Kinemage of the C-alpha trace (Angstrom):
@kinemage 1
@onewidth
@group {chain A} dominant
@subgroup {mainchain}
@vectorlist {calphas} color= white
{ca unk a 1} P -0.009 0.229 -0.126
{ca unk a 2} L 1.286 3.346 -1.072
{ca unk a 3} L 1.664 5.613 2.259
{ca unk a 4} L 1.207 9.078 1.926
{ca unk a 5} L 3.554 11.701 2.878
{ca unk a 6} L 1.896 13.237 5.863
{ca unk a 7} L 1.521 9.595 6.713
{ca unk a 8} L 5.407 9.096 7.030
{ca unk a 9} L 5.673 12.448 8.936
{ca unk a 10} L 3.085 11.144 11.461
{ca unk a 11} L 4.893 7.956 11.833
{ca unk a 12} L 7.821 9.763 13.100
{ca unk a 13} L 6.596 10.317 16.567
{ca unk a 14} L 5.975 14.122 17.420
{ca unk a 15} L 3.201 15.564 15.731
{ca unk a 16} L 1.897 19.106 15.858
{ca unk a 17} L -1.700 20.596 15.188
{ca unk a 18} L -0.258 23.309 13.311
{ca unk a 19} L 2.954 21.560 11.691
{ca unk a 20} L 5.141 23.995 9.349
{ca unk a 21} L 7.394 21.721 7.278
{ca unk a 22} L 10.619 22.435 5.638
{ca unk a 23} L 11.709 20.323 2.685
{ca unk a 24} L 15.274 20.101 1.838
{ca unk a 25} L 17.901 18.294 -0.253
{ca unk a 26} L 17.192 17.687 -3.541
{ca unk a 27} L 15.264 15.223 -6.299
{ca unk a 28} L 11.612 16.313 -5.913
{ca unk a 29} L 11.388 19.115 -3.096
{ca unk a 30} L 8.144 21.280 -5.466
{ca unk a 31} L 6.486 18.424 -6.136
{ca unk a 32} L 6.428 16.582 -2.666
{ca unk a 33} L 5.807 20.084 -1.498
{ca unk a 34} L 2.338 20.381 -3.463
{ca unk a 35} L 1.592 16.558 -2.657
{ca unk a 36} L 2.000 17.385 1.069
{ca unk a 37} L -0.234 20.700 0.808
{ca unk a 38} L -2.958 18.761 -0.506
{ca unk a 39} L -2.768 16.174 1.633
{ca unk a 40} L -2.875 18.219 4.433
{ca unk a 41} L -5.675 20.783 2.808
{ca unk a 42} L -7.171 16.876 2.360
{ca unk a 43} L -7.674 16.978 6.406
{ca unk a 44} L -9.637 20.322 6.136
{ca unk a 45} L -6.465 22.385 6.939
{ca unk a 46} L -5.813 25.456 5.654
{ca unk a 47} L -2.071 25.225 4.192
{ca unk a 48} L 0.570 27.874 3.172
{ca unk a 49} L 3.268 27.039 0.469
{ca unk a 50} L 6.153 29.319 0.468
{ca unk a 51} L 9.955 29.403 0.294
{ca unk a 52} L 12.891 30.887 2.377
{ca unk a 53} L 15.275 30.458 -0.821
{ca unk a 54} L 13.836 30.301 -4.344
{ca unk a 55} L 10.928 27.777 -5.790
{ca unk a 56} L 9.241 27.573 -9.135
{ca unk a 57} L 6.705 30.456 -9.576
{ca unk a 58} L 3.349 28.844 -9.017
{ca unk a 59} L 2.089 30.530 -12.527
{ca unk a 60} L 4.629 28.135 -14.388
{ca unk a 61} L 2.833 25.481 -12.303
{ca unk a 62} L -0.348 26.479 -13.239
{ca unk a 63} L -1.278 26.991 -10.061
{ca unk a 64} L -2.783 30.481 -8.649
{ca unk a 65} L -0.221 32.382 -6.127
{ca unk a 66} L -0.573 35.586 -3.726
{ca unk a 67} L 2.891 37.068 -4.951
{ca unk a 68} L 4.121 40.195 -3.482
{ca unk a 69} L 0.739 40.664 -1.538
{ca unk a 70} L -0.051 41.861 1.747
{ca unk a 71} L -0.855 39.949 4.942
{ca unk a 72} L -4.759 41.075 4.216
{ca unk a 73} L -4.330 40.012 0.399
{ca unk a 74} L -2.962 36.496 1.687
{ca unk a 75} L -5.711 36.010 4.231
{ca unk a 76} L -8.250 37.148 1.698
{ca unk a 77} L -6.752 34.193 -0.687
{ca unk a 78} L -6.766 31.770 1.799
{ca unk a 79} L -10.759 32.179 2.583
{ca unk a 80} L -11.179 31.225 -1.139
{ca unk a 81} L -8.658 28.245 -1.314
{ca unk a 82} L -7.527 25.451 1.289
{ca unk a 83} L -3.902 25.796 -0.405
{ca unk a 84} L -2.384 29.356 -1.021
{ca unk a 85} L 1.269 29.777 -2.645
{ca unk a 86} L 2.733 32.872 -1.461
{ca unk a 87} L 5.755 34.694 -1.626
{ca unk a 88} L 7.702 37.476 -3.580
{ca unk a 89} L 8.589 37.990 -7.083
{ca unk a 90} L 12.176 36.769 -8.415
{ca unk a 91} L 14.706 37.375 -10.987
{ca unk a 92} L 12.639 37.646 -14.535
{ca unk a 93} L 9.424 36.397 -13.273
{ca unk a 94} L 10.561 32.697 -13.398
{ca unk a 95} L 10.797 31.720 -9.619
{ca unk a 96} L 9.260 32.671 -6.546
{ca unk a 97} L 11.269 34.011 -3.842
{ca unk a 98} L 10.584 34.135 0.074
{ca unk a 99} L 8.103 36.280 1.994
{ca unk a 100} L 9.570 39.323 3.977
{ca unk a 101} L 10.178 38.015 7.552
{ca unk a 102} L 7.331 40.567 9.123
{ca unk a 103} L 4.942 39.619 6.426
{ca unk a 104} L 5.646 35.856 6.966
{ca unk a 105} L 5.368 36.430 10.487
{ca unk a 106} L 1.908 38.122 10.160
{ca unk a 107} L -0.017 35.419 8.162
{ca unk a 108} L 1.294 32.574 9.710
{ca unk a 109} L -2.172 32.787 11.966
{ca unk a 110} L -4.290 32.765 9.065
{ca unk a 111} L -2.993 29.015 8.558
{ca unk a 112} L -3.136 25.477 9.551
{ca unk a 113} L -0.500 24.411 8.419
{ca unk a 114} L 2.990 25.752 6.540
{ca unk a 115} L 5.035 23.659 3.729
{ca unk a 116} L 8.299 25.375 3.086
{ca unk a 117} L 10.916 25.161 0.044
{ca unk a 118} L 13.735 25.364 2.328
{ca unk a 119} L 16.688 24.469 -0.112
{ca unk a 120} L 18.065 24.697 -3.516
{ca unk a 121} L 19.587 21.999 -5.668
{ca unk a 122} L 19.356 23.631 -9.069
{ca unk a 123} L 17.241 20.580 -10.870
{ca unk a 124} L 20.420 17.951 -9.410
{ca unk a 125} L 19.083 14.801 -7.590
{ca unk a 126} L 21.197 14.862 -4.942
{ca unk a 127} L 22.806 17.305 -2.641
{ca unk a 128} L 25.328 17.836 0.139
{ca unk a 129} L 24.641 21.575 1.873
{ca unk a 130} L 27.088 24.511 2.565
{ca unk a 131} L 27.284 25.741 6.210
{ca unk a 132} L 24.870 28.663 5.083
{ca unk a 133} L 22.470 25.998 4.308
{ca unk a 134} L 19.562 24.862 4.054
{ca unk a 135} L 17.618 28.013 5.311
{ca unk a 136} L 14.943 26.666 8.022
{ca unk a 137} L 12.971 29.093 9.989
{ca unk a 138} L 12.575 28.736 13.942
{ca unk a 139} L 8.720 28.054 13.841
{ca unk a 140} L 9.956 24.456 11.933
{ca unk a 141} L 8.450 21.547 13.335
{ca unk a 142} L 9.528 18.877 10.838
{ca unk a 143} L 12.275 18.449 8.320
{ca unk a 144} L 12.051 16.225 5.334
{ca unk a 145} L 15.505 15.824 3.394
{ca unk a 146} L 15.328 14.365 -0.174
{ca unk a 147} L 16.901 12.564 -2.295
{ca unk a 148} L 16.483 11.227 -5.786
{ca unk a 149} L 16.425 7.824 -6.674
{ca unk a 150} L 17.843 8.082 -10.307
{ca unk a 151} L 21.078 9.862 -8.518
{ca unk a 152} L 21.776 6.151 -7.198
{ca unk a 153} L 24.804 4.188 -8.669
{ca unk a 154} L 26.034 7.365 -11.067
{ca unk a 155} L 29.078 9.405 -10.616
{ca unk a 156} L 28.950 11.480 -7.754
{ca unk a 157} L 30.404 14.574 -9.983
{ca unk a 158} L 27.367 14.011 -12.218
{ca unk a 159} L 24.418 14.005 -9.888
{ca unk a 160} L 25.654 16.271 -6.772
{ca unk a 161} L 24.611 19.607 -6.101
{ca unk a 162} L 27.476 21.124 -4.087
{ca unk a 163} L 30.033 18.602 -5.136
{ca unk a 164} L 33.249 20.667 -2.818
{ca unk a 165} L 30.985 20.149 0.183
{ca unk a 166} L 30.528 16.271 -0.586
{ca unk a 167} L 34.145 15.686 -1.367
{ca unk a 168} L 34.983 17.301 1.954
{ca unk a 169} L 32.723 15.203 4.183
{ca unk a 170} L 34.517 12.054 2.188
{ca unk a 171} L 37.741 13.600 2.916
{ca unk a 172} L 37.015 14.046 6.872
{ca unk a 173} L 35.502 10.580 7.006
{ca unk a 174} L 38.661 8.873 5.826
{ca unk a 175} L 37.095 7.263 3.083
{ca unk a 176} L 40.315 5.393 1.391
{ca unk a 177} L 41.502 1.781 0.603
{ca unk a 178} L 38.570 -0.720 1.119
{ca unk a 179} L 36.132 1.961 2.521
{ca unk a 180} L 36.522 4.289 -0.253
{ca unk a 181} L 35.951 1.137 -2.510
{ca unk a 182} L 33.063 -0.255 -0.323
{ca unk a 183} L 31.348 3.111 -1.111
{ca unk a 184} L 31.568 3.333 -4.364
{ca unk a 185} L 35.115 4.884 -5.154
{ca unk a 186} L 36.661 3.811 -8.367
{ca unk a 187} L 39.902 5.575 -8.569
{ca unk a 188} L 39.271 8.815 -6.881
{ca unk a 189} L 36.780 11.485 -5.604
{ca unk a 190} L 36.172 12.487 -9.059
{ca unk a 191} L 34.902 9.008 -10.066
{ca unk a 192} L 33.551 8.212 -6.353
{ca unk a 193} L 29.544 6.641 -7.602
{ca unk a 194} L 26.609 7.594 -5.360
{ca unk a 195} L 25.662 4.297 -3.319
{ca unk a 196} L 22.886 3.574 -0.335
{ca unk a 197} L 25.475 4.058 2.045
{ca unk a 198} L 27.438 6.817 0.717
{ca unk a 199} L 24.003 8.398 0.296
{ca unk a 200} L 23.269 8.055 4.165
{ca unk a 201} L 26.849 8.734 5.280
{ca unk a 202} L 26.872 12.403 3.110
{ca unk a 203} L 22.929 13.022 4.374
{ca unk a 204} L 23.455 12.447 7.897
{ca unk a 205} L 26.646 14.170 8.180
{ca unk a 206} L 25.487 17.062 5.427
{ca unk a 207} L 21.808 17.962 7.032
{ca unk a 208} L 21.055 15.386 9.780
{ca unk a 209} L 23.379 16.077 12.420
{ca unk a 210} L 24.219 19.781 12.158
{ca unk a 211} L 20.362 20.259 11.954
{ca unk a 212} L 19.721 18.244 15.255
{ca unk a 213} L 22.326 21.323 16.838
{ca unk a 214} L 20.393 24.077 15.196
{ca unk a 215} L 17.046 22.591 15.856
{ca unk a 216} L 16.660 20.035 18.395
{ca unk a 217} L 12.710 20.176 18.487
{ca unk a 218} L 12.445 19.510 14.989
{ca unk a 219} L 11.377 16.226 13.518
{ca unk a 220} L 13.527 14.692 10.810
{ca unk a 221} L 13.296 11.926 8.414
{ca unk a 222} L 14.877 11.225 4.749
{ca unk a 223} L 12.473 10.637 1.908
{ca unk a 224} L 14.377 8.572 -0.998
{ca unk a 225} L 12.238 9.401 -3.816
{ca unk a 226} L 11.210 7.409 -7.152
{ca unk a 227} L 11.905 4.451 -5.551
{ca unk a 228} L 9.827 1.234 -3.201
{ca unk a 229} L 12.952 -0.529 -3.288
{ca unk a 230} L 13.386 -1.397 0.469
{ca unk a 231} L 16.804 -3.006 0.339
{ca unk a 232} L 18.396 0.567 -0.500
{ca unk a 233} L 16.214 2.376 1.809
{ca unk a 234} L 17.368 -0.242 4.495
{ca unk a 235} L 21.006 0.047 3.500
{ca unk a 236} L 20.592 3.896 3.456
{ca unk a 237} L 19.657 3.562 6.382
{ca unk a 238} L 22.264 1.720 8.339
{ca unk a 239} L 23.887 5.073 7.766
{ca unk a 240} L 21.766 7.598 9.201
{ca unk a 241} L 20.310 8.180 12.458
{ca unk a 242} L 16.771 9.224 11.349
{ca unk a 243} L 13.872 7.093 9.800
{ca unk a 244} L 14.125 6.924 5.944
{ca unk a 245} L 10.953 6.509 3.651
{ca unk a 246} L 10.753 5.693 0.624
{ca unk a 247} L 7.867 7.749 -2.513
{ca unk a 248} L 7.485 4.973 -5.528
{ca unk a 249} L 7.759 6.859 -8.720
{ca unk a 250} L 4.063 8.050 -10.309
{ca unk a 251} L 2.627 5.058 -12.424
{ca unk a 252} L 3.653 5.185 -16.159
{ca unk a 253} L 1.018 7.754 -17.554
{ca unk a 254} L -1.191 6.533 -20.823
{ca unk a 255} L -0.870 8.906 -23.408
{ca unk a 256} L -2.580 12.423 -23.281
{ca unk a 257} L -3.700 13.599 -26.526
{ca unk a 258} L -5.105 17.633 -27.077
{ca unk a 259} L -6.917 18.623 -29.881
{ca unk a 260} L -6.901 22.633 -30.664
{ca unk a 261} L -9.922 23.664 -32.074
{ca unk a 262} L -10.537 27.444 -33.126
{ca unk a 263} L -14.204 28.408 -33.199
{ca unk a 264} L -14.124 31.098 -35.927
{ca unk a 265} L -17.532 31.094 -37.604
{ca unk a 266} L -19.366 34.341 -35.834
{ca unk a 267} L -21.371 36.839 -37.585
{ca unk a 268} L -19.583 39.738 -35.863
{ca unk a 269} L -23.640 41.703 -35.744
{ca unk a 270} L -22.377 43.746 -32.846
{ca unk a 271} L -19.272 44.605 -34.667
{ca unk a 272} L -21.053 45.786 -37.785
{ca unk a 273} L -18.758 44.265 -40.282
{ca unk a 274} L -16.501 40.697 -39.973
{ca unk a 275} L -14.674 41.546 -36.669
{ca unk a 276} L -12.214 38.614 -37.415
{ca unk a 277} L -10.989 40.282 -40.400
{ca unk a 278} L -10.886 43.465 -39.084
{ca unk a 279} L -7.442 44.565 -38.681
{ca unk a 280} L -5.584 45.034 -35.178
{ca unk a 281} L -2.098 46.604 -35.981
{ca unk a 282} L -1.969 45.615 -39.801
{ca unk a 283} L -3.071 42.141 -39.194
{ca unk a 284} L -6.463 40.769 -39.447
{ca unk a 285} L -7.793 39.655 -35.947
{ca unk a 286} L -8.460 35.334 -36.454
{ca unk a 287} L -4.511 35.297 -37.437
{ca unk a 288} L -3.320 36.145 -33.885
{ca unk a 289} L -5.048 32.559 -32.347
{ca unk a 290} L -3.902 31.090 -35.231
{ca unk a 291} L -0.488 31.939 -34.457
{ca unk a 292} L -0.933 30.813 -30.992
{ca unk a 293} L -2.099 27.347 -32.490
{ca unk a 294} L 0.495 27.638 -35.238
{ca unk a 295} L 3.119 28.223 -31.783
{ca unk a 296} L 1.477 24.800 -29.673
{ca unk a 297} L 1.819 22.659 -32.470
{ca unk a 298} L 5.667 23.061 -32.862
{ca unk a 299} L 6.284 23.245 -29.359
{ca unk a 300} L 4.414 20.401 -27.758
{ca unk a 301} L 4.164 17.221 -28.735
{ca unk a 302} L 0.629 15.890 -27.331
{ca unk a 303} L -1.312 18.486 -29.553
{ca unk a 304} L -2.684 15.109 -31.612
{ca unk a 305} L -4.984 17.733 -34.141
{ca unk a 306} L -5.206 21.086 -34.948
{ca unk a 307} L -8.686 22.533 -36.553
{ca unk a 308} L -10.246 25.534 -37.360
{ca unk a 309} L -14.127 25.891 -37.566
{ca unk a 310} L -15.603 29.297 -39.913
{ca unk a 311} L -17.871 30.163 -42.576
{ca unk a 312} L -15.601 32.534 -44.242
{ca unk a 313} L -13.326 31.235 -46.607
{ca unk a 314} L -9.924 33.482 -46.266
{ca unk a 315} L -9.593 31.829 -42.775
{ca unk a 316} L -10.343 28.553 -44.116
{ca unk a 317} L -7.788 28.567 -46.737
{ca unk a 318} L -4.893 30.077 -44.183
{ca unk a 319} L -6.094 27.145 -42.214
{ca unk a 320} L -5.302 24.796 -44.871
{ca unk a 321} L -1.911 26.447 -45.796
{ca unk a 322} L -0.755 25.626 -42.354
{ca unk a 323} L -1.582 22.242 -42.303
{ca unk a 324} L -4.718 22.074 -40.293
{ca unk a 325} L -7.592 21.079 -40.715
{ca unk a 326} L -10.591 23.681 -41.875
{ca unk a 327} L -13.907 22.700 -41.062
{ca unk a 328} L -16.909 24.787 -42.789
{ca unk a 329} L -19.819 25.736 -40.852
{ca unk a 330} L -22.548 26.139 -43.111
{ca unk a 331} L -24.979 26.225 -40.445
{ca unk a 332} L -23.296 29.465 -38.637
{ca unk a 333} L -26.713 31.134 -37.604
{ca unk a 334} L -27.446 27.965 -35.206
{ca unk a 335} L -24.744 29.563 -33.157
{ca unk a 336} L -21.533 28.683 -31.577
{ca unk a 337} L -22.673 25.349 -30.530
{ca unk a 338} L -22.751 24.084 -34.077
{ca unk a 339} L -19.337 25.096 -34.418
{ca unk a 340} L -18.296 23.304 -31.015
{ca unk a 341} L -19.530 19.783 -32.020
{ca unk a 342} L -18.240 20.445 -35.984
{ca unk a 343} L -14.678 21.122 -34.251
{ca unk a 344} L -15.057 18.051 -31.935
{ca unk a 345} L -16.285 15.358 -34.778
{ca unk a 346} L -13.465 16.629 -36.846
{ca unk a 347} L -10.996 16.189 -34.587
{ca unk a 348} L -11.963 12.500 -33.361
{ca unk a 349} L -11.664 12.162 -37.603
{ca unk a 350} L -8.608 13.326 -37.660
{ca unk a 351} L -7.094 10.748 -35.146
{ca unk a 352} L -8.973 7.868 -36.716
{ca unk a 353} L -9.560 5.021 -34.824
{ca unk a 354} L -6.916 5.399 -32.604
{ca unk a 355} L -8.084 5.058 -28.774
{ca unk a 356} L -4.963 4.588 -26.981
{ca unk a 357} L -4.911 7.446 -24.064
{ca unk a 358} L -6.914 10.182 -23.009
{ca unk a 359} L -8.634 12.743 -25.438
{ca unk a 360} L -8.845 16.619 -24.086
{ca unk a 361} L -10.989 19.086 -26.392
{ca unk a 362} L -9.460 23.056 -25.966
{ca unk a 363} L -11.561 25.176 -27.778
{ca unk a 364} L -9.963 28.716 -28.223
{ca unk a 365} L -12.329 32.090 -29.694
{ca unk a 366} L -11.184 34.257 -32.848
{ca unk a 367} L -11.625 37.344 -31.293
{ca unk a 368} L -9.143 37.292 -28.552
{ca unk a 369} L -5.823 38.711 -30.037
{ca unk a 370} L -3.979 39.387 -27.012
{ca unk a 371} L -3.649 36.363 -25.650
{ca unk a 372} L -0.123 34.396 -25.752
{ca unk a 373} L 0.825 31.329 -26.547
{ca unk a 374} L 3.458 31.034 -23.430
{ca unk a 375} L 0.402 31.620 -21.436
{ca unk a 376} L -1.934 28.794 -23.200
{ca unk a 377} L 1.311 26.636 -22.769
{ca unk a 378} L 1.766 26.911 -19.123
{ca unk a 379} L -2.230 26.668 -18.943
{ca unk a 380} L -1.972 23.160 -20.715
{ca unk a 381} L 0.798 21.950 -18.519
{ca unk a 382} L -0.857 22.868 -15.397
{ca unk a 383} L -4.182 21.926 -16.192
{ca unk a 384} L -2.431 18.070 -17.213
{ca unk a 385} L -0.452 18.090 -13.661
{ca unk a 386} L -3.692 18.941 -11.686
{ca unk a 387} L -5.790 15.625 -12.810
{ca unk a 388} L -8.734 17.824 -13.188
{ca unk a 389} L -11.265 17.345 -16.644
{ca unk a 390} L -11.773 20.743 -16.870
{ca unk a 391} L -9.728 24.026 -17.330
{ca unk a 392} L -9.902 27.401 -18.546
{ca unk a 393} L -7.893 31.188 -17.681
{ca unk a 394} L -9.251 33.195 -15.474
{ca unk a 395} L -8.118 36.391 -13.514
{ca unk a 396} L -9.602 36.448 -9.805
{ca unk a 397} L -13.374 35.733 -10.278
{ca unk a 398} L -13.633 36.067 -13.978
{ca unk a 399} L -13.000 33.043 -16.151
{ca unk a 400} L -11.892 33.351 -20.041
{ca unk a 401} L -11.062 31.557 -22.608
{ca unk a 402} L -9.268 28.736 -23.549
{ca unk a 403} L -11.420 26.153 -21.955
{ca unk a 404} L -10.484 22.428 -22.141
{ca unk a 405} L -12.423 19.456 -21.111
{ca unk a 406} L -11.647 15.705 -21.239
{ca unk a 407} L -13.583 13.209 -23.025
{ca unk a 408} L -15.729 12.114 -20.685
{ca unk a 409} L -17.609 15.616 -21.171
{ca unk a 410} L -17.844 15.113 -24.910
{ca unk a 411} L -21.497 13.783 -24.454
{ca unk a 412} L -22.478 16.516 -22.624
{ca unk a 413} L -20.849 19.261 -25.250
{ca unk a 414} L -22.532 17.405 -27.910
{ca unk a 415} L -26.068 18.018 -26.645
{ca unk a 416} L -25.365 22.281 -25.974
{ca unk a 417} L -27.601 24.127 -28.686
{ca unk a 418} L -27.966 27.612 -30.023
{ca unk a 419} L -25.577 30.042 -29.123
{ca unk a 420} L -24.732 28.083 -25.640
{ca unk a 421} L -20.731 27.095 -25.747
{ca unk a 422} L -18.873 25.098 -22.779
{ca unk a 423} L -19.005 27.464 -20.274
{ca unk a 424} L -22.431 26.025 -19.331
{ca unk a 425} L -20.806 22.679 -19.190
{ca unk a 426} L -17.775 24.241 -16.874
{ca unk a 427} L -20.468 25.662 -14.688
{ca unk a 428} L -22.047 22.457 -13.883
{ca unk a 429} L -19.068 21.003 -12.231
{ca unk a 430} L -16.785 23.477 -10.451
{ca unk a 431} L -15.433 20.799 -8.335
{ca unk a 432} L -13.688 19.553 -11.447
{ca unk a 433} L -12.559 22.824 -12.796
{ca unk a 434} L -8.596 23.892 -12.919
{ca unk a 435} L -8.337 27.606 -13.404
{ca unk a 436} L -5.155 29.078 -14.767
{ca unk a 437} L -4.461 32.948 -13.457
{ca unk a 438} L -3.520 35.114 -16.514
{ca unk a 439} L -0.989 37.362 -15.509
{ca unk a 440} L -2.824 40.489 -17.659
{ca unk a 441} L -6.396 40.744 -17.587
{ca unk a 442} L -6.088 41.874 -21.006
{ca unk a 443} L -5.346 38.271 -22.309
{ca unk a 444} L -8.971 37.609 -21.620
{ca unk a 445} L -10.562 40.614 -23.678
{ca unk a 446} L -12.638 39.975 -26.628
{ca unk a 447} L -13.948 42.207 -28.765
{ca unk a 448} L -17.755 42.049 -29.253
{ca unk a 449} L -18.193 46.048 -30.714
{ca unk a 450} L -16.526 48.751 -31.980
{ca unk a 451} L -17.288 50.571 -29.062
{ca unk a 452} L -14.837 48.157 -27.079
{ca unk a 453} L -12.124 48.827 -29.037
{ca unk a 454} L -12.422 52.597 -28.527
{ca unk a 455} L -12.788 51.496 -24.441
{ca unk a 456} L -9.552 50.011 -24.419
{ca unk a 457} L -8.056 52.352 -26.291
{ca unk a 458} L -7.147 49.873 -29.606
{ca unk a 459} L -6.216 51.035 -32.689
């Protein structure tokens, strides 16, 4: 039976009603931080996820974040969601940095549990810390030290972050001769291979003992990530003074196939002319989403088909020139539901009888010219990681396009009529909806009238 991370922590003995858990080491801290946060939230707790160093910006994980917010704003976020990621903007917007100490202290009372990524490893699967690492807050009740199973059996210099610190510990232990060979040495430190025994020794000397001295009241454990090999865990445990647990690799995922469908068949009655052909900055409006489809097809391997539904010959011709599936809607007067259903049918036809894996249908509208490909790419990544079956972009309480549906919702989508789109199905199942925050609300804007262009100062 697969043991949860929360169960591992509770088995260590002392458990706090308001735990503050710091994750250190390498090999899956961010993944485990969010897994742990969800497990805590499952017990009815309000959970803060943050960092004392750097961690991946929540926007790039498809998660909403309270970034550069005041304590009051973070409290408001906690009232809306059981898990809140909070921090400050990192360089280039790619990373999230720590909360200011005053803000961290101010928001602690708003949460029942805190999960902290308290160490950096630059994507290495193993780490030996420097003297100033990790960065642990004094409120910490539990410390989870991670190591990645993919590091085992590989040259230490290839997989270890802070190799110089590992070399110091090896030399201090006098690992030479028989001891050196037993622990993976083959002709010098640069050729030392990481074994479970050596990993246990390095984690004990690099993390466990220094942290026991600094935080004697905090419970510690080691998590060997991505394995269920009890023998490896036992061997590592022989060289450590704290419990060693393992987390098995995630099951091999079935292939996920995404069908991109652009709905471009509207009549533009309120606009006064065909808005899809209306030029913004020298380009027809429909070309902006078409370019996004082209970019996604180039950069993502999970795009199974791309089709564009339209009644306009110009749009259909350009669709074909891009190598996509043009779908003529001769019954556009029946409303957007007719285009939606044609797009689904053509996407299924394009893939033939291949039913391996799961299918997702992502719908775009053609009058949303400010949407960016990188935003949609981030949205799709976050949606697939979330395990939800419906997703859309959002800003606060405002939902927008694109909207994506798992194949299980196709029967309901095929029953839509008139000018009713997929949002009706989305609203029926709020518990199954993944919302991805869009940084600029402008990306969600669509244009129904010339007045809407004037309001937003669009030329």
